[in-house]
C-alpha positions as CSV (number, residue, x, y, z in Angstrom):
1,M,101.3,221.0,144.9
2,N,102.0,219.8,141.4
3,M,103.1,216.2,142.3
4,K,104.1,213.7,139.7
5,S,101.8,210.7,139.0
6,S,104.4,208.2,140.2
7,S,104.8,210.1,143.5
8,I,101.0,210.1,144.1
9,A,100.8,206.4,143.4
10,S,103.8,205.8,145.6
11,F,102.2,207.7,148.5
12,L,98.9,205.7,148.1
13,L,100.8,202.3,148.1
14,L,102.9,203.2,151.1
15,L,99.8,204.4,153.0
16,Y,98.0,201.1,152.1
17,T,101.1,199.2,153.5
18,L,101.1,201.2,156.7
19,L,97.4,200.5,157.3
20,L,97.6,196.8,156.3
21,F,100.7,196.0,158.5
22,P,98.9,195.9,161.9
23,L,96.1,193.8,160.4
24,S,98.5,191.2,158.9
25,L,100.4,191.2,162.2
26,S,97.2,190.3,164.2
27,F,96.3,187.6,161.7
28,F,99.8,186.0,162.2
29,M,99.6,186.3,166.0
30,K,96.1,184.8,166.2
31,E,96.6,182.3,163.3
32,K,93.3,183.6,161.8
33,S,91.9,183.3,158.3
34,I,88.7,184.5,156.7
35,L,87.1,182.8,153.7
36,I,84.4,184.7,151.8
37,D,82.6,182.5,149.2
38,W,79.9,183.7,146.9
39,T,78.2,181.3,144.4
40,F,76.9,183.3,141.4
41,A,76.1,180.4,139.0
42,E,75.3,176.7,139.3
43,I,75.4,174.2,136.4
44,N,74.5,170.6,137.4
45,S,77.1,169.7,140.0
46,C,79.6,172.5,139.1
47,Y,79.4,175.7,141.2
48,M,80.9,179.0,139.9
49,N,82.2,180.7,143.0
50,M,83.8,184.0,143.7
51,T,86.1,183.3,146.7
52,I,88.3,185.7,148.7
53,L,90.8,184.3,151.2
54,V,92.1,186.7,153.7
55,D,94.8,185.0,155.9
56,S,98.3,185.7,157.2
57,I,100.0,184.6,153.9
58,S,97.9,186.7,151.6
59,L,98.0,189.8,153.8
60,S,101.8,189.7,154.4
61,F,102.5,189.0,150.7
62,S,100.3,192.0,149.7
63,N,102.1,194.1,152.3
64,V,105.5,193.3,150.9
65,V,104.5,193.8,147.3
66,C,102.9,197.1,147.9
67,F,105.8,198.4,150.1
68,I,108.3,197.5,147.4
69,S,106.1,199.0,144.6
70,G,105.7,202.2,146.6
71,C,109.5,202.5,147.0
72,V,110.1,201.7,143.3
73,L,107.5,204.3,142.1
74,L,109.2,206.8,144.4
75,F,112.5,206.0,142.8
76,S,110.9,206.3,139.4
77,S,109.9,209.9,140.1
78,S,113.6,210.7,139.8
79,Y,114.9,208.0,137.5
80,M,112.2,208.6,134.8
81,A,111.7,212.3,135.4
82,T,112.5,213.1,131.8
83,D,110.2,210.4,130.4
84,P,107.3,212.0,128.4
85,F,105.1,209.0,129.2
86,L,105.6,208.8,133.0
87,K,101.8,208.7,133.6
88,R,101.4,205.7,131.3
89,F,104.3,203.9,133.1
90,T,102.6,204.6,136.5
91,W,99.3,203.2,135.3
92,L,101.1,200.0,134.0
93,V,102.8,199.5,137.3
94,M,99.6,200.1,139.2
95,L,97.8,197.5,137.0
96,F,100.6,195.1,137.7
97,V,100.2,195.6,141.5
98,M,96.4,195.1,141.2
99,S,97.0,191.8,139.2
100,M,99.4,190.7,142.0
101,N,96.8,191.4,144.7
102,L,94.2,189.5,142.7
103,L,96.5,186.5,142.5
104,V,97.2,186.7,146.2
105,F,93.6,187.1,147.6
106,L,91.7,184.8,145.2
107,P,92.2,181.1,145.9
108,S,89.8,179.9,143.2
109,L,91.6,178.9,140.0
110,P,89.4,180.6,137.4
111,A,89.5,183.9,139.4
112,L,93.2,183.4,140.0
113,L,93.7,183.2,136.3
114,L,92.7,186.9,136.1
115,G,95.7,188.0,138.2
116,W,98.0,185.4,136.6
117,D,97.2,186.6,133.0
118,G,97.2,190.2,134.2
119,L,100.8,189.7,135.4
120,G,101.8,188.3,132.0
121,V,100.2,191.1,129.9
122,T,101.4,194.0,132.1
123,S,105.0,192.5,132.4
124,F,105.1,192.2,128.5
125,A,104.0,195.9,128.2
126,L,106.6,196.9,130.7
127,V,109.4,194.9,129.1
128,I,108.7,196.5,125.7
129,Y,108.4,200.0,127.3
130,Y,111.5,201.2,125.4
131,Q,110.2,200.6,121.9
132,N,113.1,199.0,120.0
133,N,113.9,195.6,118.4
134,K,115.9,194.4,121.4
135,S,113.0,195.1,123.8
136,L,110.5,193.5,121.5
137,G,112.6,190.3,121.2
138,A,113.0,190.2,125.0
139,G,109.2,190.9,125.5
140,M,108.2,188.1,123.0
141,L,110.5,185.6,124.7
142,T,109.0,186.6,128.1
143,L,105.4,186.4,126.8
144,L,105.8,183.1,124.9
145,T,107.6,181.3,127.8
146,N,104.9,182.5,130.3
147,R,102.1,181.4,128.0
148,I,103.2,177.8,128.7
149,G,102.3,178.4,132.4
150,D,99.0,180.1,131.4
151,V,98.0,177.1,129.3
152,M,98.9,174.8,132.3
153,I,96.6,176.8,134.6
154,L,93.8,176.4,132.0
155,L,94.4,172.6,131.8
156,S,94.3,172.4,135.6
157,I,90.9,174.2,135.6
158,G,89.7,171.6,133.1
159,L,90.9,168.8,135.3
160,L,89.2,170.1,138.4
161,V,85.8,170.1,136.6
162,L,85.9,166.4,137.6
163,I,85.5,167.2,141.3
164,G,83.2,170.3,140.7
165,N,85.3,172.6,142.8
166,W,88.2,175.0,141.9
167,N,89.0,176.3,145.4
168,I,92.7,175.6,146.2
169,S,92.0,175.1,149.9
170,L,89.3,172.5,149.3
171,L,91.1,170.0,147.0
172,W,91.5,166.3,147.8
173,N,93.0,163.2,146.3
174,F,91.3,162.2,143.0
175,P,92.2,159.9,140.1
176,L,93.9,162.5,138.0
177,L,95.9,164.1,140.8
178,F,99.2,163.2,139.0
179,L,98.2,165.3,136.0
180,L,97.1,168.2,138.2
181,V,100.5,168.1,140.0
182,I,102.3,168.3,136.6
183,T,100.2,171.2,135.3
184,I,100.5,173.3,138.5
185,M,104.2,172.5,138.9
186,L,105.0,173.5,135.3
187,A,102.9,176.7,135.7
188,G,104.9,177.7,138.8
189,M,108.2,176.7,137.1
190,T,107.6,178.9,134.0
191,K,106.6,182.0,136.1
192,S,109.6,181.5,138.4
193,A,112.0,180.8,135.5
194,Q,113.2,177.4,136.7
195,M,115.1,175.1,134.4
196,P,114.4,174.7,131.4
197,F,112.4,177.9,131.3
198,S,115.1,180.2,132.7
199,S,116.2,182.2,129.6
200,W,113.4,184.8,129.8
201,L,114.4,186.3,133.1
202,P,117.8,187.8,132.0
203,A,116.2,188.8,128.7
204,A,113.5,190.8,130.5
205,M,116.3,193.2,131.8
206,A,115.6,195.2,128.6
207,A,112.9,196.9,130.7
208,P,113.6,200.1,132.6
209,T,115.5,199.6,135.9
210,P,112.5,200.3,138.2
211,V,110.6,197.6,136.3
212,S,113.5,195.2,136.8
213,A,113.5,196.0,140.5
214,L,109.7,195.5,140.9
215,V,108.7,192.9,138.3
216,H,111.7,190.8,137.6
217,S,113.2,190.5,141.0
218,S,110.7,190.9,143.8
219,T,107.1,190.1,142.7
220,L,106.4,188.6,139.3
221,V,109.0,185.8,139.5
222,T,107.8,184.9,143.0
223,A,104.2,184.4,141.8
224,G,105.2,180.9,140.7
225,V,106.6,180.1,144.2
226,F,103.5,181.6,145.8
227,L,101.2,179.4,143.6
228,L,103.1,176.3,144.7
229,I,103.0,177.4,148.4
230,R,99.2,177.8,148.1
231,F,98.8,174.4,146.4
232,Y,101.4,172.7,148.6
233,P,99.0,170.5,150.7
234,T,97.6,169.0,147.5
235,L,100.9,168.8,145.6
236,S,102.7,167.2,148.5
237,M,100.4,164.1,148.2
238,S,102.6,163.2,145.1
239,K,106.1,162.0,145.8
240,F,107.0,162.8,142.2
241,F,106.5,166.6,143.0
242,K,109.2,166.9,145.6
243,E,111.8,165.0,143.8
244,S,111.4,166.6,140.4
245,L,111.1,170.1,141.9
246,M,114.2,169.6,144.0
247,F,116.2,168.4,140.9
248,A,115.1,171.4,138.7
249,A,115.7,173.9,141.5
250,V,119.3,172.7,142.2
251,L,120.1,172.7,138.5
252,T,118.7,176.3,138.3
253,L,120.7,177.3,141.4
254,L,124.0,176.0,140.0
255,M,123.5,177.3,136.4
256,A,122.6,180.8,137.6
257,G,125.5,180.9,140.1
258,I,128.1,179.9,137.5
259,G,126.6,182.1,134.8
260,A,126.7,185.3,137.0
261,N,130.5,184.9,137.4
262,F,131.0,185.3,133.6
263,E,128.4,188.1,133.0
264,N,129.5,191.7,132.5
265,D,126.1,193.4,132.2
266,L,125.2,194.8,135.7
267,K,121.5,194.2,135.5
268,K,122.0,190.7,134.1
269,V,124.3,189.8,137.0
270,I,121.6,190.8,139.4
271,A,119.0,188.9,137.3
272,L,121.0,185.7,137.5
273,S,121.4,186.2,141.2
274,T,117.6,186.4,141.4
275,L,117.4,183.2,139.4
276,S,119.7,181.6,141.9
277,Q,117.6,182.7,144.9
278,L,114.4,181.4,143.2
279,G,116.2,178.1,143.0
280,V,116.8,178.3,146.8
281,M,113.0,178.9,147.4
282,M,112.0,176.0,145.1
283,M,114.6,173.8,146.8
284,S,113.0,174.6,150.1
285,L,109.6,173.6,148.7
286,G,111.2,170.4,147.3
287,M,112.4,169.6,150.9
288,G,108.9,170.0,152.2
289,L,109.4,173.4,153.9
290,P,106.8,175.8,152.4
291,N,106.9,178.2,155.4
292,L,110.7,178.5,155.0
293,A,110.3,179.1,151.3
294,L,107.8,181.9,152.0
295,F,110.2,183.4,154.6
296,H,113.1,183.5,152.1
297,L,110.7,184.9,149.5
298,Y,110.0,188.0,151.7
299,T,113.6,188.6,152.8
300,H,114.9,188.2,149.2
301,A,112.2,190.5,147.8
302,L,113.3,193.3,150.1
303,F,117.1,193.1,149.6
304,K,116.9,192.3,145.9
305,A,114.7,195.4,145.2
306,L,117.3,197.4,147.1
307,L,120.1,196.0,145.0
308,F,118.3,196.8,141.8
309,L,117.5,200.4,142.9
310,C,121.2,200.9,143.8
311,A,122.2,199.5,140.4
312,G,119.7,201.8,138.8
313,A,121.2,204.9,140.6
314,I,124.7,203.9,139.5
315,I,123.6,203.3,135.9
316,H,121.8,206.6,135.9
317,S,124.8,208.5,137.1
318,S,127.2,206.7,134.7
319,N,125.6,208.0,131.5
320,N,123.4,204.9,131.2
321,N,126.3,202.5,131.0
322,Q,125.6,199.0,132.3
323,D,129.0,197.3,131.6
324,I,130.8,196.6,134.9
325,R,134.1,196.6,132.9
326,K,133.7,200.4,132.3
327,M,132.9,201.4,135.9
328,G,134.9,201.6,139.1
329,L,135.5,203.6,142.3
330,I,131.8,204.3,142.8
331,S,132.4,204.2,146.6
332,K,134.2,207.5,146.4
333,Q,131.6,209.1,144.2
334,L,128.3,207.8,145.6
335,P,128.9,206.9,149.3
336,L,125.2,206.5,150.3
337,T,124.3,204.3,147.3
338,T,127.5,202.2,148.0
339,T,126.5,201.7,151.6
340,C,123.0,200.5,150.6
341,M,124.4,198.2,147.9
342,N,126.9,196.7,150.4
343,I,124.0,195.9,152.7
344,A,122.1,194.2,149.9
345,N,125.2,192.3,148.7
346,L,126.0,191.0,152.2
347,S,122.4,190.0,152.8
348,L,122.5,188.1,149.4
349,C,125.6,186.3,150.5
350,G,124.0,185.4,153.9
351,A,126.3,187.5,156.1
352,P,125.3,187.1,159.7
353,F,122.5,189.2,161.2
354,L,121.3,190.6,158.0
355,S,117.9,189.5,156.6
356,G,119.2,187.0,154.0
357,F,121.2,185.2,156.8
358,Y,118.1,184.1,158.7
359,S,116.3,182.4,155.8
360,K,119.1,181.3,153.5
361,D,121.3,179.8,156.2
362,L,118.4,177.9,157.7
363,I,117.5,176.5,154.2
364,L,121.1,175.3,153.7
365,E,121.2,173.7,157.2
366,M,118.0,171.9,156.5
367,A,119.5,170.7,153.2
368,L,122.3,169.0,155.2
369,I,119.8,166.8,157.1
370,Y,117.4,166.2,154.2
371,P,117.6,162.6,153.0
372,T,119.1,163.1,149.6
373,N,122.3,162.0,147.8
374,Y,125.8,163.6,148.2
375,L,125.8,164.9,144.6
376,M,122.8,167.2,145.3
377,I,124.4,168.5,148.5
378,L,127.6,169.1,146.6
379,M,125.8,171.1,143.8
380,I,123.8,173.1,146.4
381,F,126.9,174.2,148.3
382,M,128.9,174.8,145.1
383,A,126.1,177.2,144.0
384,T,126.3,178.9,147.4
385,G,130.0,179.5,147.0
386,M,129.4,180.9,143.5
387,T,127.0,183.4,145.1
388,A,129.8,184.8,147.3
389,A,132.1,184.8,144.3
390,Y,130.0,186.8,141.9
391,T,128.9,189.2,144.7
392,L,132.5,190.0,145.5
393,R,133.4,190.3,141.8
394,L,130.6,192.8,141.4
395,S,131.7,194.8,144.4
396,F,135.3,194.9,143.4
397,S,134.6,195.8,139.7
398,L,131.9,198.4,140.6
399,L,132.6,199.9,144.0
400,W,136.2,199.5,145.0
401,G,138.2,198.8,141.8
402,I,140.1,201.4,139.9
403,Q,138.1,204.0,137.9
404,K,137.7,202.8,134.3
405,S,135.1,205.3,133.3
406,A,135.7,208.8,131.7
407,S,137.4,211.3,134.0
408,L,134.7,213.8,133.3
409,H,131.7,212.6,135.3
410,S,128.8,214.1,137.1
411,K,127.6,212.0,140.0
412,H,125.5,213.3,142.9
413,E,123.3,212.0,145.6
414,A,121.2,215.1,146.3
415,D,118.0,213.4,145.0
416,L,115.4,213.0,147.8
417,Y,113.3,210.5,145.9
418,V,116.2,208.1,145.4
419,N,117.7,208.5,148.9
420,T,114.3,208.0,150.6
421,S,113.5,204.8,148.6
422,T,116.9,203.2,149.0
423,C,117.2,204.0,152.7
424,A,113.7,202.6,153.4
425,L,114.6,199.3,151.7
426,A,118.0,199.2,153.3
427,T,116.4,199.5,156.7
428,M,114.1,196.6,155.9
429,A,117.0,194.6,154.5
430,I,118.7,194.9,157.9
431,I,115.8,194.3,160.3
432,S,113.2,192.2,158.3
433,G,115.0,188.9,158.8
434,M,115.1,189.0,162.6
435,F,111.6,190.5,162.8
436,L,110.0,187.9,160.5
437,Q,111.6,185.0,162.3
438,L,110.6,186.3,165.8
439,V,107.1,187.5,165.0
440,F,105.7,186.1,161.8
441,L,107.1,182.6,161.4
442,P,107.9,180.8,164.7
443,F,109.8,177.8,163.3
444,E,109.9,174.6,165.4
445,M,113.2,173.1,164.5
446,S,113.9,171.3,167.8
447,S,114.4,168.0,165.9
448,A,117.2,169.4,163.7
449,I,120.5,168.4,165.4
450,L,123.7,169.4,163.5
451,S,127.3,168.8,164.3
452,N,129.7,171.8,164.7
453,F,131.2,171.0,161.3
454,Q,127.7,171.0,159.6
455,K,126.8,174.2,161.4
456,S,129.9,176.0,160.1
457,T,129.7,174.5,156.6
458,T,127.7,177.4,155.1
459,M,130.2,180.0,156.3
460,L,133.2,177.9,155.2
461,V,131.6,177.5,151.7
462,I,131.0,181.3,151.5
463,M,134.7,182.0,152.4
464,T,135.9,179.4,149.9
465,G,133.7,181.1,147.2
466,I,135.3,184.4,148.0
467,F,138.8,183.0,147.5
468,L,137.8,181.0,144.4
469,S,136.5,184.2,142.8
470,L,140.0,185.6,142.6
471,L,140.8,182.5,140.4
472,F,137.9,183.2,138.1
473,W,139.0,186.8,137.4
474,K,142.5,185.7,136.3
475,L,141.2,183.5,133.5
476,S,142.1,185.4,130.3
477,I,139.5,185.8,127.5
478,N,141.3,183.5,125.0
479,E,141.7,180.7,127.5
480,S,138.7,178.5,128.1
481,M,136.6,180.5,125.6
482,K,134.2,177.6,125.0
483,F,133.7,177.2,128.8
484,K,132.9,180.9,129.1
485,T,130.5,180.8,126.2
486,F,128.8,177.7,127.7
487,C,128.5,179.5,131.1
488,S,127.5,183.0,129.9
489,S,124.8,181.6,127.6
490,M,123.2,179.8,130.6
491,W,124.3,176.4,129.4
492,F,123.2,177.3,125.9
493,L,119.6,177.7,127.3
494,V,119.2,181.1,125.6
495,L,120.0,179.6,122.2
496,L,117.8,176.5,122.8
497,S,114.9,178.7,123.9
498,T,115.0,181.0,120.9
499,Q,116.8,179.5,117.9
500,P,114.7,176.2,117.4
501,M,111.5,178.2,117.5
502,V,112.8,180.9,115.1
503,N,114.4,178.4,112.7
504,F,111.3,176.1,112.7
505,S,108.9,179.0,112.1
506,S,111.0,180.6,109.3
507,I,111.7,177.3,107.5
508,F,108.1,176.2,107.8
509,G,107.0,179.6,106.6
510,S,109.3,179.5,103.6
511,K,108.3,175.9,102.6
512,L,104.6,176.8,103.0
513,T,105.0,179.9,100.8
514,K,106.8,177.9,98.1
515,I,104.3,175.0,98.2
516,S,101.0,176.8,98.6
517,D,101.3,180.6,97.9
518,Q,103.8,180.3,95.1
519,G,102.8,176.7,94.1
520,W,99.4,175.1,94.0
521,M,97.6,178.2,95.1
522,E,99.1,180.0,92.1
523,I,97.9,177.3,89.7
524,L,94.5,176.8,91.2
525,G,94.1,180.4,92.4
526,G,94.6,183.8,90.8
527,Q,97.4,183.1,88.3
528,G,95.8,179.8,87.1
529,T,92.4,181.4,86.6
530,W,93.9,184.4,84.9
531,K,95.8,182.2,82.4
532,S,92.9,180.0,81.6
533,S,90.5,182.9,81.1
534,N,93.1,184.7,79.1
535,S,93.6,181.8,76.7
536,L,89.9,181.3,76.3
537,S,89.3,184.9,75.5
538,I,92.1,184.9,72.9
539,M,90.5,181.8,71.3
540,I,87.1,183.4,71.2
541,Q,88.5,186.7,69.9
542,S,90.4,184.8,67.1
543,M,87.2,183.1,66.1
544,R,85.3,186.3,66.0
545,S,87.9,188.2,64.1
546,G,88.6,185.3,61.5
547,M,87.5,185.1,57.9
548,Y,83.8,185.4,56.9
549,I,83.9,181.9,55.5
550,N,84.4,180.4,58.9
551,M,81.1,181.9,60.0
552,I,79.3,180.5,57.0
553,F,80.9,177.1,57.6
554,I,79.8,177.1,61.3
555,S,76.3,178.2,60.3
556,L,75.9,175.4,57.7
557,T,77.3,172.8,60.0
558,S,74.9,173.8,62.8
559,I,71.9,173.8,60.3
560,F,72.9,170.3,59.1
561,L,73.2,169.0,62.7
562,I,69.8,170.4,63.6
563,L,68.1,168.8,60.5
564,L,69.9,165.5,61.2
565,L,68.7,165.5,64.8
566,S,65.1,166.3,63.8
567,Y,65.1,163.5,61.2
568,L,66.4,161.0,63.7
569,L,63.9,162.0,66.4
């Protein structure tokens, strides 16, 4: 059989997932972990170790990543069938999966940096896959923002030289713990696009849709959350960590929720919803619940990958149009894709008995009993209402609204690759929440006692968000234009992330050119040397080509000087 490279890679990844699943299940049941430590160099008191940690978290994370990657590559076999460089794309995705697994299984910071940097390089290559100026600009913003996190990891490696050990699981309290907490927290925040590093995530939607589904919704952006979960026992020693992370997470949650209600690009709406859910995970870490954050990470990865694949199928069959204002009535044209998208949307809102409900509802209930101020609670539940609002807006504009596209259209669902990948992820989006809560993560929440009003607050907020969304749609374009600009530009975060750097570098470059290249460097360099040598040569030439008497005068003067010197000496 002449199979495509993406189909072969997908088969291998799904087979790996199938074989790994019983092993990860047994590790969860027995609460087992294996640490393999190999010392290959020893310098004074510093040991260079190659450490591999196989435990329930690393195995389950690898399982989820490889399952989603397999489904995405299967989808790519159809979505990118006409791409002449499909093999290159497959290799890039496989390198990305390998980097993610290195990050997961290696708890030693220098070794973890291999996976961390591998993620940055491969994600940059995938964002600029469509080689044009827009993709390059988005790729540069992604790369430069993530380099901040890479530098922070390098600084933390330097700090840990003091205790002669880089293993995450063997850290303890030491004098520079405060600096270590700041570096690790900033590294996790940049990779997970928390405030004020959020602008790169919607910009990275310039990548192909399968890349958006894999890299920028499910796996790459969760690497920062995963790093903080791994470091959590050490980071939680500092009270500063929880408070600052909670504040940044709630701001991110609110900003992304409001921004998604004013966005018209289909992929960017889903990217902002990803940003919102990353805020929920970070908020859970800020409340001191790392297991709950990991639980939401898994459920979110599954239903968000499904949402992106459904969006990709809709974009592909709408002549590559991404504007939701030019779509409509997709439910009549693509019934299976619409069904899967509704499952993902309901799971995102936290509809009962879908996977998102089990994790998101629990996080919001724990936020009600967490000792924080009323303003934070208000912001959290306002952002939750916004989630319901933009989800309903997306569904009405895209699936059920009147048809706004061209009357001549060709939409079909006869593609086996697309149907298989979306149905597999839809099944997981339905059952994974209950399965994970029953089998993988037995929560002991017996101390959490909520009143009936508190228990029903989440569902009331979701219903309120749905009703408020109708109000948002009626705002005309001319009214509150400044407010819309403020919200759609992510609170001017996009401009602040790009314009100061561009302005500073261009102004500094022009000044440097005028001062050095066209200023002193010209006088002391090439132009100055040329002018002085030219004037000297003209003078010598005029002397050589002058009257004969000048030569006689110079000769007599020189003879006189020689005689005078000899007489005096």
